[in-house]
All heavy atoms as an XYZ file, in Angstrom:
741
protein
N       0.822     -1.201      0.000
C       0.000      0.000      0.000
C       0.858      1.254      0.000
O       0.460      2.278     -0.521
C      -0.921     -0.049      1.220
C      -1.960      1.026      1.217
S      -3.082      0.763     -0.147
C      -4.186      2.089      0.093
N       2.038      1.166      0.579
C       2.901      2.342      0.646
C       3.413      2.741     -0.734
O       3.667      3.916     -0.970
C       4.062      2.116      1.628
O       4.817      3.314      1.707
C       4.966      0.991      1.179
N       3.537      1.766     -1.637
C       3.994      2.083     -2.987
C       2.944      2.918     -3.714
O       3.266      3.881     -4.395
C       4.315      0.788     -3.773
C       5.536      0.106     -3.163
C       4.552      1.083     -5.230
C       5.850     -1.240     -3.778
N       1.677      2.562     -3.543
C       0.594      3.299     -4.198
C       0.494      4.714     -3.637
O       0.323      5.680     -4.386
C      -0.744      2.548     -4.046
C      -1.889      3.367     -4.598
C      -0.674      1.195     -4.729
N       0.636      4.852     -2.332
C       0.579      6.200     -1.746
C       1.769      7.047     -2.194
O       1.627      8.252     -2.414
C       0.507      6.118     -0.226
O       1.697      5.602      0.304
N       2.946      6.433     -2.337
C       4.104      7.164     -2.848
C       3.871      7.613     -4.288
O       4.251      8.723     -4.659
C       5.363      6.308     -2.775
C       5.892      6.175     -1.376
O       5.572      6.981     -0.508
N       6.692      5.144     -1.147
N       3.253      6.741     -5.077
C       2.974      7.095     -6.466
C       2.016      8.270     -6.538
O       2.268      9.234     -7.270
C       2.382      5.899     -7.225
C       1.828      6.211     -8.617
C       2.950      6.611     -9.561
C       1.057      5.035     -9.168
N       0.927      8.221     -5.795
C      -0.061      9.300     -5.867
C       0.475     10.613     -5.311
O       0.192     11.681     -5.833
C      -1.350      8.900     -5.160
C      -2.189      7.947     -5.958
C      -2.690      6.797     -5.375
C      -2.473      8.199     -7.284
C      -3.460      5.919     -6.112
C      -3.244      7.323     -8.030
C      -3.736      6.179     -7.446
N       1.263     10.547     -4.256
C       1.856     11.771     -3.697
C       2.816     12.404     -4.700
O       2.780     13.599     -4.950
C       2.563     11.447     -2.392
C       3.148     12.663     -1.719
C       3.799     12.321     -0.419
N       4.587     11.087     -0.564
C       4.932     10.321      0.443
N       4.556     10.621      1.664
N       5.650      9.238      0.251
N       3.673     11.578     -5.305
C       4.613     12.078     -6.299
C       3.885     12.597     -7.534
O       4.244     13.637     -8.092
C       5.581     10.958     -6.695
O       6.389     11.353     -7.761
N       2.862     11.884     -7.952
C       2.098     12.284     -9.134
C       1.370     13.604     -8.904
O       1.380     14.488     -9.765
C       1.107     11.184     -9.504
C       0.318     11.360    -10.787
C       1.256     11.404    -11.985
C      -0.672     10.223    -10.951
N       0.757     13.766     -7.738
C       0.052     15.003     -7.429
C       1.009     16.197     -7.389
O       0.728     17.252     -7.953
C      -0.692     14.875     -6.103
C      -1.454     16.110     -5.645
C      -2.632     16.367     -6.589
C      -1.933     15.945     -4.226
N       2.142     16.023     -6.748
C       3.124     17.096     -6.668
C       3.666     17.460     -8.046
O       3.791     18.643     -8.388
C       4.260     16.691     -5.734
C       5.324     17.740     -5.461
C       4.693     18.946     -4.779
C       6.427     17.155     -4.615
N       3.945     16.453     -8.863
C       4.459     16.697    -10.208
C       3.434     17.415    -11.071
O       3.768     18.368    -11.778
C       4.861     15.369    -10.872
O       5.852     14.738    -10.065
C       5.404     15.595    -12.260
N       2.195     16.974    -11.012
C       1.143     17.587    -11.825
C       0.928     19.042    -11.418
O       0.784     19.926    -12.259
C      -0.157     16.751    -11.744
C      -1.340     17.522    -12.275
C       0.005     15.453    -12.509
N       0.913     19.305    -10.115
C       0.727     20.687     -9.653
C       1.890     21.587    -10.068
O       1.679     22.715    -10.536
C       0.554     20.718     -8.137
C      -0.793     20.242     -7.613
C      -0.780     20.219     -6.093
C      -1.911     21.109     -8.134
N       3.108     21.101     -9.903
C       4.267     21.915    -10.280
C       4.322     22.169    -11.787
O       4.615     23.284    -12.227
C       5.562     21.249     -9.810
C       5.855     21.353     -8.327
C       7.097     20.559     -7.971
C       6.011     22.790     -7.910
N       4.049     21.133    -12.572
C       4.114     21.327    -14.023
C       2.914     22.085    -14.561
O       2.943     22.540    -15.705
C       4.255     19.974    -14.754
O       3.184     19.116    -14.376
C       5.586     19.331    -14.449
N       1.858     22.219    -13.775
C       0.741     23.062    -14.196
C       1.040     24.535    -13.932
O       0.821     25.396    -14.773
C      -0.549     22.652    -13.477
C      -1.733     23.521    -13.801
C      -2.386     23.380    -15.013
C      -2.182     24.477    -12.912
C      -3.470     24.178    -15.321
C      -3.262     25.271    -13.203
C      -3.911     25.128    -14.418
N       1.557     24.824    -12.738
C       1.758     26.216    -12.356
C       3.022     26.837    -12.938
O       3.100     28.062    -13.056
C       1.765     26.357    -10.833
C       0.394     26.233    -10.246
C       0.092     25.197     -9.381
C      -0.594     27.135    -10.569
C      -1.175     25.078     -8.852
C      -1.867     27.025    -10.041
C      -2.158     25.990     -9.176
N       4.021     26.045    -13.306
C       5.259     26.604    -13.840
C       5.041     27.388    -15.138
O       5.491     28.535    -15.240
C       6.309     25.490    -14.026
O       6.551     24.882    -12.765
C       7.600     26.042    -14.585
N       4.366     26.837    -16.161
C       4.158     27.652    -17.368
C       3.236     28.846    -17.128
O       3.394     29.897    -17.750
C       3.568     26.693    -18.395
C       3.185     25.492    -17.665
C       3.890     25.472    -16.367
N       2.267     28.693    -16.200
C       1.388     29.815    -15.892
C       2.170     30.952    -15.254
O       1.974     32.134    -15.601
C       0.259     29.379    -14.967
C      -0.749     28.383    -15.523
C      -1.834     28.110    -14.497
C      -1.349     28.873    -16.808
N       3.059     30.621    -14.324
C       3.876     31.650    -13.691
C       4.859     32.269    -14.676
O       5.117     33.474    -14.633
C       4.622     31.070    -12.495
C       3.762     30.704    -11.293
C       4.600     30.016    -10.225
C       3.088     31.938    -10.730
N       5.406     31.465    -15.565
C       6.337     31.982    -16.570
C       5.639     32.943    -17.526
O       6.119     34.065    -17.763
C       6.972     30.830    -17.348
C       7.956     31.218    -18.430
C       9.226     31.778    -17.800
C       8.277     30.032    -19.301
N       4.503     32.537    -18.061
C       3.762     33.406    -18.979
C       3.218     34.637    -18.263
O       3.242     35.746    -18.810
C       2.615     32.635    -19.631
C       3.024     31.616    -20.679
C       1.833     30.757    -21.069
C       3.597     32.301    -21.893
N       2.745     34.457    -17.036
C       2.265     35.604    -16.261
C       3.378     36.570    -15.944
O       3.191     37.798    -16.000
N       4.562     36.061    -15.634
C       5.708     36.922    -15.365
C       6.139     37.712    -16.586
O       6.481     38.896    -16.488
N       6.116     37.053    -17.738
C       6.461     37.751    -18.982
C       5.439     38.848    -19.270
O       5.799     39.972    -19.654
C       6.564     36.751    -20.157
C       6.633     37.468    -21.493
C       7.766     35.852    -19.988
N       4.157     38.536    -19.086
C       3.119     39.542    -19.328
C       3.220     40.719    -18.367
O       3.074     41.878    -18.778
C       1.736     38.903    -19.236
C       1.278     38.142    -20.468
C      -0.030     37.430    -20.192
C       1.137     39.062    -21.648
N       3.483     40.447    -17.098
C       3.613     41.529    -16.118
C       4.845     42.375    -16.423
O       4.802     43.615    -16.327
C       3.671     40.953    -14.683
C       4.131     41.981    -13.677
C       2.312     40.407    -14.299
N       5.933     41.753    -16.833
C       7.139     42.500    -17.195
C       6.889     43.387    -18.405
O       7.286     44.561    -18.417
C       8.294     41.525    -17.495
O       8.515     40.706    -16.340
C       9.571     42.269    -17.842
N       6.232     42.836    -19.416
C       5.935     43.640    -20.601
C       4.952     44.763    -20.291
O       5.054     45.856    -20.852
C       5.403     42.751    -21.720
C       6.434     41.822    -22.365
C       5.750     40.861    -23.317
C       7.498     42.627    -23.077
N       4.019     44.515    -19.404
C       3.092     45.561    -18.986
C       3.840     46.671    -18.253
O       3.570     47.857    -18.465
C       1.995     44.983    -18.090
C       0.936     45.961    -17.602
C       0.103     46.454    -18.782
C       0.058     45.315    -16.568
N       4.777     46.294    -17.409
C       5.582     47.299    -16.715
C       6.457     48.090    -17.663
O       6.635     49.307    -17.497
N       7.013     47.431    -18.662
C       7.836     48.120    -19.654
C       6.996     49.092    -20.478
O       7.482     50.144    -20.899
C       8.558     47.091    -20.563
C       9.650     46.380    -19.776
C       9.150     47.743    -21.798
C      10.311     45.250    -20.540
N       5.731     48.763    -20.689
C       4.887     49.638    -21.510
C       4.599     50.971    -20.831
O       4.140     51.905    -21.480
C       3.575     48.937    -21.877
O       2.782     48.760    -20.732
N       4.861     51.095    -19.532
C       4.668     52.366    -18.828
C       5.942     53.217    -18.760
O       5.903     54.332    -18.291
C       4.153     52.124    -17.400
C       2.707     51.702    -17.364
C       2.338     50.429    -16.969
C       1.704     52.589    -17.749
C       1.018     50.044    -16.938
C       0.378     52.214    -17.721
C       0.037     50.944    -17.317
O      -1.281     50.572    -17.298
N       7.066     52.660    -19.205
C       8.333     53.394    -19.184
C       8.436     54.224    -20.455
O       8.351     53.671    -21.560
C       9.529     52.425    -19.069
C      10.845     53.182    -19.135
C       9.433     51.608    -17.809
N       8.627     55.541    -20.323
C       8.739     56.378    -21.525
C       9.980     56.008    -22.333
O      11.034     55.693    -21.790
C       8.869     57.800    -20.973
C       8.442     57.730    -19.553
C       8.655     56.334    -19.104
N       9.835     56.024    -23.609
C      10.945     55.724    -24.505
C      10.948     54.296    -25.003
O      11.321     54.040    -26.142
N      10.580     53.360    -24.158
C      10.545     51.957    -24.574
C       9.146     51.365    -24.425
O       8.966     50.153    -24.385
C      11.573     51.110    -23.791
C      11.328     51.176    -22.296
C      12.994     51.490    -24.133
C      12.171     50.206    -21.488
N       8.162     52.247    -24.356
C       6.792     51.773    -24.157
C       6.280     50.974    -25.353
O       5.466     50.057    -25.181
C       5.857     52.935    -23.861
O       5.801     53.808    -24.963
N       6.763     51.295    -26.550
C       6.310     50.547    -27.737
C       6.745     49.089    -27.682
O       6.009     48.204    -28.115
C       6.867     51.185    -29.018
C       6.042     52.319    -29.596
S       4.312     51.943    -29.695
C       4.187     51.367    -31.348
N       7.937     48.841    -27.138
C       8.427     47.465    -27.038
C       7.504     46.659    -26.138
O       7.134     45.522    -26.453
C       9.873     47.446    -26.506
C      10.811     48.093    -27.519
C      10.322     46.026    -26.205
C      12.212     48.301    -27.007
N       7.113     47.226    -25.005
C       6.214     46.538    -24.090
C       4.842     46.298    -24.679
O       4.261     45.230    -24.510
N       4.321     47.297    -25.389
C       2.989     47.153    -25.974
C       2.981     46.116    -27.093
O       2.052     45.294    -27.188
C       2.506     48.497    -26.496
C       2.218     49.491    -25.397
C       1.955     50.886    -25.931
O       2.049     51.128    -27.136
N       1.634     51.802    -25.032
N       4.014     46.141    -27.933
C       4.087     45.171    -29.032
C       4.281     43.759    -28.480
O       3.628     42.796    -28.923
C       5.209     45.550    -30.012
C       4.838     46.827    -30.757
C       5.484     44.420    -30.998
C       5.958     47.403    -31.599
N       5.175     43.618    -27.499
C       5.410     42.300    -26.910
C       4.179     41.754    -26.221
O       3.865     40.566    -26.327
N       3.477     42.627    -25.516
C       2.261     42.194    -24.829
C       1.195     41.731    -25.815
O       0.551     40.700    -25.617
C       1.729     43.337    -23.974
C       0.540     42.981    -23.146
C       0.033     44.165    -22.337
O       0.698     45.210    -22.302
O      -1.048     44.026    -21.750
N       1.024     42.474    -26.892
C       0.021     42.066    -27.888
C       0.415     40.766    -28.581
O      -0.453     39.944    -28.896
C      -0.200     43.182    -28.907
O       0.946     43.353    -29.717
N       1.731     40.561    -28.781
C       2.176     39.314    -29.410
C       1.936     38.111    -28.487
O       1.482     37.057    -28.941
C       3.669     39.404    -29.761
C       3.978     40.369    -30.872
C       3.390     39.915    -32.192
O       3.390     38.731    -32.515
N       2.867     40.861    -32.943
N       2.234     38.266    -27.203
C       2.003     37.176    -26.252
C       0.510     36.873    -26.140
O       0.096     35.713    -26.118
C       2.582     37.523    -24.862
C       4.100     37.651    -24.925
C       2.176     36.498    -23.811
C       4.836     36.356    -25.105
N      -0.306     37.908    -26.076
C      -1.754     37.690    -25.969
C      -2.323     37.041    -27.226
O      -3.216     36.190    -27.140
C      -2.465     39.004    -25.668
C      -2.240     39.551    -24.257
C      -2.923     40.907    -24.110
C      -2.730     38.575    -23.213
N      -1.811     37.412    -28.400
C      -2.294     36.755    -29.623
C      -1.812     35.303    -29.687
O      -2.531     34.427    -30.173
C      -1.854     37.532    -30.863
O      -0.451     37.494    -31.011
N      -0.607     35.036    -29.174
C      -0.109     33.656    -29.102
C      -1.002     32.814    -28.194
O      -1.360     31.677    -28.523
C       1.334     33.659    -28.592
C       1.882     32.299    -28.289
C       2.283     31.456    -29.304
C       2.004     31.858    -26.980
C       2.798     30.190    -29.026
C       2.510     30.612    -26.687
C       2.913     29.776    -27.719
N      -1.367     33.367    -27.038
C      -2.237     32.639    -26.120
C      -3.646     32.489    -26.674
O      -4.322     31.493    -26.398
C      -2.279     33.347    -24.764
C      -0.990     33.294    -23.951
C      -1.118     34.168    -22.724
C      -0.641     31.872    -23.587
N      -4.095     33.447    -27.459
C      -5.424     33.364    -28.066
C      -5.526     32.214    -29.059
O      -6.604     31.645    -29.249
C      -5.768     34.671    -28.767
O      -5.870     35.706    -27.838
N      -4.411     31.869    -29.686
C      -4.411     30.750    -30.631
C      -4.759     29.456    -29.907
O      -5.552     28.647    -30.395
C      -3.047     30.640    -31.336
C      -2.847     31.832    -32.262
C      -2.922     29.343    -32.113
C      -1.459     31.944    -32.836
N      -4.181     29.246    -28.735
C      -4.434     28.016    -27.988
C      -5.750     28.042    -27.230
O      -6.233     27.000    -26.792
C      -3.290     27.748    -27.010
C      -2.009     27.386    -27.688
C      -0.967     28.286    -27.756
C      -1.850     26.155    -28.278
C       0.208     27.966    -28.384
C      -0.674     25.812    -28.915
C       0.364     26.721    -28.967
N      -6.325     29.218    -27.046
C      -7.543     29.327    -26.263
C      -8.773     29.661    -27.064
O      -9.749     30.169    -26.513
N      -8.766     29.437    -28.367
C      -9.916     29.711    -29.238
C     -10.365     31.167    -29.129
O     -11.550     31.484    -29.063
C     -11.086     28.790    -28.904
O     -10.720     27.444    -29.080
N      -9.388     32.064    -29.074
C      -9.691     33.485    -29.029
C      -9.619     34.106    -27.650
O      -9.744     35.316    -27.505
N      -9.426     33.300    -26.627
C      -9.359     33.796    -25.248
C      -7.977     33.509    -24.665
O      -7.605     32.338    -24.512
C     -10.427     33.117    -24.379
C     -11.830     33.366    -24.870
C     -12.524     32.374    -25.559
C     -12.449     34.582    -24.653
C     -13.814     32.587    -26.012
C     -13.741     34.805    -25.104
C     -14.408     33.815    -25.785
O     -15.689     34.031    -26.235
N      -7.229     34.549    -24.321
C      -5.867     34.325    -23.798
C      -5.834     33.536    -22.491
O      -4.958     32.698    -22.293
C      -5.313     35.730    -23.585
C      -6.142     36.620    -24.427
C      -7.480     35.974    -24.532
N      -6.771     33.778    -21.590
C      -6.784     33.046    -20.322
C      -7.022     31.557    -20.552
O      -6.396     30.707    -19.924
C      -7.850     33.619    -19.382
C      -7.867     32.963    -18.043
C      -6.854     33.190    -17.129
C      -8.894     32.099    -17.691
C      -6.855     32.572    -15.899
C      -8.913     31.477    -16.467
C      -7.888     31.717    -15.561
N      -7.914     31.253    -21.468
C      -8.172     29.849    -21.799
C      -6.935     29.228    -22.449
O      -6.650     28.047    -22.251
C      -9.376     29.756    -22.728
C      -9.878     28.364    -22.943
C     -11.157     28.352    -23.768
O     -11.732     29.394    -24.063
N     -11.601     27.169    -24.139
N      -6.190     30.022    -23.214
C      -4.937     29.538    -23.797
C      -3.908     29.211    -22.736
O      -3.177     28.221    -22.838
N      -3.831     30.053    -21.686
C      -2.907     29.757    -20.587
C      -3.297     28.471    -19.879
O      -2.438     27.658    -19.530
C      -2.885     30.919    -19.589
C      -2.114     32.114    -20.070
S      -2.061     33.433    -18.878
C      -0.950     32.762    -17.667
N      -4.591     28.266    -19.673
C      -5.052     27.034    -19.036
C      -4.774     25.812    -19.906
O      -4.409     24.751    -19.396
C      -6.534     27.123    -18.711
C      -6.926     28.078    -17.594
C      -8.440     28.070    -17.404
C      -6.229     27.723    -16.305
N      -4.931     25.960    -21.216
C      -4.651     24.849    -22.127
C      -3.183     24.472    -22.080
O      -2.838     23.285    -22.007
C      -5.048     25.227    -23.563
O      -6.427     25.572    -23.583
C      -4.779     24.095    -24.524
N      -2.306     25.454    -22.095
C      -0.871     25.176    -22.015
C      -0.526     24.559    -20.667
O       0.257     23.608    -20.583
C      -0.068     26.473    -22.283
C      -0.223     26.885    -23.743
C       1.399     26.292    -21.926
C       0.354     28.232    -24.079
N      -1.116     25.063    -19.589
C      -0.866     24.491    -18.265
C      -1.338     23.052    -18.148
O      -0.640     22.200    -17.593
N      -2.522     22.768    -18.666
C      -3.044     21.399    -18.609
C      -2.218     20.440    -19.459
O      -1.991     19.294    -19.074
C      -4.502     21.368    -19.055
C      -5.504     21.917    -18.060
C      -6.897     21.987    -18.688
C      -5.533     21.073    -16.813
N      -1.755     20.918    -20.602
C      -0.918     20.079    -21.458
C       0.403     19.767    -20.778
O       0.858     18.612    -20.780
C      -0.675     20.776    -22.805
O      -1.926     21.081    -23.408
C       0.133     19.899    -23.732
N       1.016     20.771    -20.192
C       2.289     20.553    -19.486
C       2.100     19.635    -18.284
O       2.954     18.786    -18.014
C       2.895     21.884    -19.052
S       3.528     22.855    -20.419
N       0.997     19.779    -17.563
C       0.776     18.915    -16.403
C       0.509     17.468    -16.832
O       0.930     16.533    -16.151
C      -0.365     19.435    -15.546
O      -1.597     19.336    -16.216
N      -0.151     17.277    -17.949
C      -0.372     15.920    -18.456
C       0.948     15.262    -18.827
O       1.205     14.106    -18.468
C      -1.314     15.941    -19.676
O      -2.544     16.547    -19.302
C      -1.561     14.551    -20.207
N       1.791     16.001    -19.527
C       3.092     15.457    -19.920
C       3.959     15.187    -18.692
O       4.612     14.151    -18.594
C       3.794     16.420    -20.907
C       5.230     16.005    -21.154
C       3.031     16.475    -22.216
N       3.946     16.098    -17.731
C       4.710     15.878    -16.509
C       4.213     14.674    -15.732
O       5.005     13.903    -15.185
N       2.908     14.495    -15.670
C       2.348     13.327    -15.001
C       2.717     12.026    -15.696
O       3.032     11.028    -15.037
N       2.702     12.037    -17.024
C       3.095     10.836    -17.766
C       4.566     10.499    -17.540
O       4.931      9.334    -17.387
C       2.809     11.021    -19.257
C       1.344     10.984    -19.656
C       1.188     11.347    -21.126
C       0.749      9.620    -19.384
N       5.415     11.524    -17.510
C       6.829     11.282    -17.222
C       7.024     10.731    -15.814
O       7.863      9.863    -15.590
C       7.657     12.558    -17.394
C       8.068     12.824    -18.806
C       7.884     14.069    -19.362
C       8.662     11.845    -19.579
C       8.261     14.330    -20.659
C       9.045     12.085    -20.882
C       8.843     13.334    -21.422
N       6.256     11.236    -14.863
C       6.377     10.756    -13.489
C       5.932      9.298    -13.373
O       6.592      8.497    -12.702
C       5.568     11.640    -12.546
C       5.814     11.291    -11.095
O       6.994     11.258    -10.697
O       4.832     11.066    -10.371
N       4.836      8.949    -14.018
C       4.374      7.557    -13.981
C       5.386      6.645    -14.674
O       5.688      5.541    -14.187
C       2.977      7.431    -14.634
C       2.593      5.985    -14.843
C       1.945      8.128    -13.769
N       5.941      7.096    -15.783
C       6.967      6.305    -16.473
C       8.194      6.119    -15.582
O       8.746      5.019    -15.479
C       7.356      6.965    -17.789
C       8.523      6.290    -18.463
C       8.378      5.043    -19.052
C       9.770      6.897    -18.508
C       9.447      4.413    -19.665
C      10.841      6.281    -19.115
C      10.677      5.043    -19.695
O      11.733      4.425    -20.285
N       8.614      7.178    -14.922
C       9.767      7.100    -14.036
C       9.490      6.160    -12.862
O      10.348      5.387    -12.459
C      10.132      8.496    -13.524
C      11.452      8.522    -12.828
O      12.315      7.704    -13.067
N      11.604      9.496    -11.948
N       8.297      6.232    -12.317
C       7.913      5.337    -11.225
C       7.920      3.886    -11.688
O       8.407      2.997    -10.975
C       6.538      5.720    -10.689
C       6.145      4.967     -9.457
C       6.591      5.376     -8.217
C       5.326      3.855     -9.545
C       6.231      4.687     -7.070
C       4.960      3.161     -8.412
C       5.411      3.573     -7.175
N       7.405      3.625    -12.875
C       7.369      2.264    -13.414
C       8.776      1.756    -13.704
O       9.102      0.604    -13.435
C       6.524      2.223    -14.682
C       6.583      0.901    -15.402
C       5.911     -0.207    -14.901
C       7.322      0.756    -16.562
C       5.967     -1.429    -15.531
C       7.385     -0.464    -17.214
C       6.716     -1.548    -16.702
O       6.781     -2.739    -17.334
N       9.619      2.639    -14.239
C      10.975      2.230    -14.640
C      11.816      1.862    -13.434
O      12.550      0.879    -13.473
C      11.623      3.366    -15.425
C      12.941      3.062    -16.101
C      12.731      2.011    -17.177
C      13.520      4.319    -16.711
N      11.705      2.615    -12.360
C      12.541      2.382    -11.190
C      11.794      1.685    -10.058
O      12.192      1.764     -8.909
C      13.145      3.697    -10.695
C      14.125      4.261    -11.687
C      13.808      5.379    -12.437
C      15.352      3.643    -11.893
C      14.698      5.877    -13.361
C      16.237      4.143    -12.805
C      15.909      5.261    -13.535
O      16.783      5.740    -14.452
N      10.721      1.004    -10.375
C       9.939      0.304     -9.365
C      10.727     -0.855     -8.763
O      10.700     -1.075     -7.558
C       8.646     -0.204     -9.977
C       7.705     -0.820     -8.997
C       6.388     -1.171     -9.670
O       6.237     -0.999    -10.868
N       5.456     -1.677     -8.912
N      11.465     -1.594     -9.582
C      12.218     -2.727     -9.068
C      13.444     -2.278     -8.268
O      13.901     -2.989     -7.395
C      12.629     -3.651    -10.210
C      13.483     -2.943    -11.248
O      13.496     -1.713    -11.249
O      14.152     -3.635    -12.040
N      13.960     -1.114     -8.539
C      15.118     -0.616     -7.798
C      14.725     -0.306     -6.360
O      15.496     -0.546     -5.428
C      15.699      0.642     -8.487
C      16.832      1.233     -7.675
C      16.183      0.293     -9.885
N      13.530      0.223     -6.130
C      13.078      0.542     -4.782
C      12.815     -0.699     -3.951
O      12.908     -0.685     -2.742
C      11.800      1.386     -4.834
C      12.057      2.777     -5.288
C      10.795      3.595     -5.154
N      10.822      4.603     -6.204
C       9.757      5.076     -6.796
N       8.580      4.649     -6.465
N       9.873      5.982     -7.724
N      12.460     -1.786     -4.615
C      12.151     -3.016     -3.903
C      13.391     -3.704     -3.339
O      13.307     -4.521     -2.439
N      14.565     -3.392     -3.831
C      15.796     -4.056     -3.380
C      16.390     -3.405     -2.175
O      16.336     -2.331     -1.847
C      16.825     -4.076     -4.506
C      16.375     -4.903     -5.666
C      17.373     -4.852     -6.819
O      18.349     -4.125     -6.766
N      17.117     -5.627     -7.835
């Protein structure tokens, strides 16, 4: 029973981390570009970058940037979970020794 609980604990932690990492990365980029857009002289760089990121996210979210961020987060968490299950399966016999 302890093996199953270890798997679920590891899987939950991996899925949560791989879900929030791209969201924090994209959110950080957006906040940085928003801050740059208020600086005189380089405000165009921030505005152009922000619109490009939002249009990129709109592609994955059927026109909605927030839905695009969730889609990217869910995809990354699925892949991270699959890697964790594969890693658990691969090294299952090593833990038993």
